C-alpha positions as CSV (number, residue, x, y, z in Angstrom):
1,X,-6.7,-16.8,-19.6
2,X,-6.2,-13.7,-21.7
3,X,-9.2,-12.1,-20.0
4,X,-7.7,-12.8,-16.6
5,X,-4.4,-11.3,-17.6
6,X,-6.0,-8.3,-19.2
7,X,-8.3,-7.6,-16.2
8,X,-5.5,-8.2,-13.7
9,X,-3.2,-5.9,-15.6
10,X,-5.9,-3.2,-15.5
11,X,-6.3,-3.6,-11.8
12,X,-2.5,-3.5,-11.2
13,X,-2.4,-0.2,-13.3
14,X,-5.2,1.2,-11.2
15,X,-3.4,0.3,-8.0
16,X,-0.1,1.7,-9.2
17,X,-1.9,5.0,-10.0
18,X,-3.6,5.1,-6.6
19,X,-0.3,4.4,-4.9
20,X,1.5,7.1,-6.9
21,X,-1.2,9.7,-6.1
22,X,-1.2,8.7,-2.4
23,X,2.6,9.0,-2.1
24,X,2.5,12.3,-3.9
25,X,-0.1,13.6,-1.5
26,X,1.8,12.3,1.5
27,X,5.0,14.0,0.2
28,X,3.1,17.3,-0.2
29,X,1.6,17.0,3.2
30,X,5.1,16.3,4.7
31,X,6.5,19.3,3.0
32,X,3.7,21.4,4.6
33,X,3.5,20.0,8.1
34,X,7.2,18.8,8.5
35,X,8.6,22.3,9.2
36,X,5.8,23.1,11.6
37,X,6.4,20.0,13.7
38,X,10.1,20.7,13.6
39,X,9.5,24.1,15.2
40,X,6.9,22.9,17.7
41,X,8.6,19.7,18.8
42,X,12.2,19.8,17.7
43,X,13.1,16.6,19.5
44,X,10.0,14.5,18.8
45,X,8.4,16.1,15.7
46,X,10.0,13.5,13.4
47,X,8.0,10.8,15.3
48,X,4.7,12.5,14.4
49,X,5.9,12.8,10.8
50,X,6.7,9.0,10.7
51,X,3.3,8.2,12.2
52,X,1.6,10.3,9.4
53,X,3.7,8.5,6.8
54,X,2.8,5.0,8.2
55,X,-0.9,5.8,8.4
56,X,-0.9,7.3,4.9
57,X,0.8,4.2,3.6
58,X,-1.7,2.0,5.4
59,X,-4.5,4.0,3.9
60,X,-3.1,3.6,0.4
61,X,-2.8,-0.2,0.8
62,X,-6.3,-0.3,2.2
63,X,-7.8,1.5,-0.8
64,X,-5.8,-0.8,-3.2
65,X,-7.0,-4.0,-1.4
66,X,-10.6,-2.7,-1.6
67,X,-10.2,-2.1,-5.4
68,X,-9.5,-5.8,-5.8
69,X,-12.2,-6.8,-3.3
70,X,-14.8,-4.8,-5.3
71,X,-13.7,-6.7,-8.4
72,X,-14.1,-10.1,-6.8
73,X,-17.5,-9.1,-5.4
74,X,-18.7,-7.7,-8.7
75,X,-17.7,-10.8,-10.6
76,X,-19.6,-12.9,-8.1
77,X,-16.5,-15.1,-7.3
78,X,-16.9,-14.5,-3.6
79,X,-20.2,-14.9,-1.7
80,X,-20.2,-11.5,0.0
81,X,-18.5,-8.2,0.0
82,X,-17.0,-9.0,3.4
83,X,-15.5,-12.2,1.9
84,X,-14.2,-10.2,-1.0
85,X,-12.4,-7.8,1.4
86,X,-11.0,-10.8,3.4
87,X,-9.8,-12.7,0.4
88,X,-8.4,-9.5,-1.2
89,X,-6.5,-8.6,1.9
90,X,-5.1,-12.1,2.4
91,X,-4.1,-12.2,-1.2
92,X,-2.7,-8.7,-1.4
93,X,-0.4,-9.3,1.6
94,X,0.6,-12.7,0.1
95,X,-0.5,-14.4,3.3
96,X,-2.8,-16.7,1.3
97,X,-4.7,-18.8,3.8
98,X,-6.6,-20.7,1.1
99,X,-9.9,-20.9,3.1
100,X,-11.5,-18.9,0.3
101,X,-10.6,-19.8,-3.3
102,X,-11.7,-18.3,-6.6
103,X,-13.1,-20.2,-9.5
104,X,-10.7,-21.1,-12.3
105,X,-12.2,-18.2,-14.2
106,X,-10.3,-15.7,-12.0
107,X,-7.5,-17.7,-10.2
108,X,-4.7,-16.1,-12.3
109,X,-6.0,-12.7,-11.6
110,X,-5.7,-13.3,-7.8
111,X,-2.0,-14.3,-8.4
112,X,-1.5,-11.0,-10.1
113,X,-2.9,-9.3,-7.1
114,X,-0.3,-11.0,-4.9
115,X,2.5,-9.7,-7.3
116,X,1.0,-6.2,-7.1
117,X,1.0,-6.3,-3.3
118,X,4.6,-7.4,-3.1
119,X,5.7,-4.6,-5.5
120,X,3.6,-1.9,-3.8
121,X,4.7,-2.9,-0.3
122,X,8.3,-2.6,-1.6
123,X,7.6,0.8,-2.9
124,X,6.1,1.9,0.4
125,X,9.1,0.5,2.3
126,X,11.4,2.5,0.1
127,X,9.3,5.7,0.6
128,X,9.3,5.2,4.4
129,X,13.1,4.6,4.5
130,X,13.7,7.7,2.4
131,X,11.6,9.8,4.7
132,X,13.4,8.4,7.8
133,X,16.8,8.9,6.1
134,X,16.0,12.5,5.4
135,X,15.4,13.2,9.1
136,X,18.5,11.3,10.1
137,X,20.6,13.5,7.8
138,X,18.7,16.6,8.8
139,X,19.6,16.1,12.5
140,X,23.0,14.8,11.8
141,X,22.3,11.3,13.0
142,X,24.5,8.6,11.5
143,X,22.5,5.5,11.5
144,X,25.6,3.3,11.0
145,X,27.4,4.4,14.2
146,X,26.8,2.7,17.4
């Protein structure tokens, strides 16, 4: 059990670092392209910016799910790399179909992946809301008025 917790913690730390780097790169990209889109498309530029953010977040989560998939594949707990990706994605999103299960040697680790996914999706949601709120304030939109 100690090995599972240690490895799971290491994978969580890896994913948190990946997520932090991806969000930082997204923020830098937004600072660079945001003003350009504001000038080119003053009415709809924010839509392009939100698309960039969503795709960037999707990319970050994909990388993170692949990190876990590689782990499951390397340990031999899944029969193929494709099954590792499938199991990892289902676990990371906390969907948990249960059609593929791990051996008792790594079951706790997969639970840690689900916790990691919940936290990182929450972080992504907060980032997305903050970006959207910035543009609402910028254009004087009060999201609470009808």
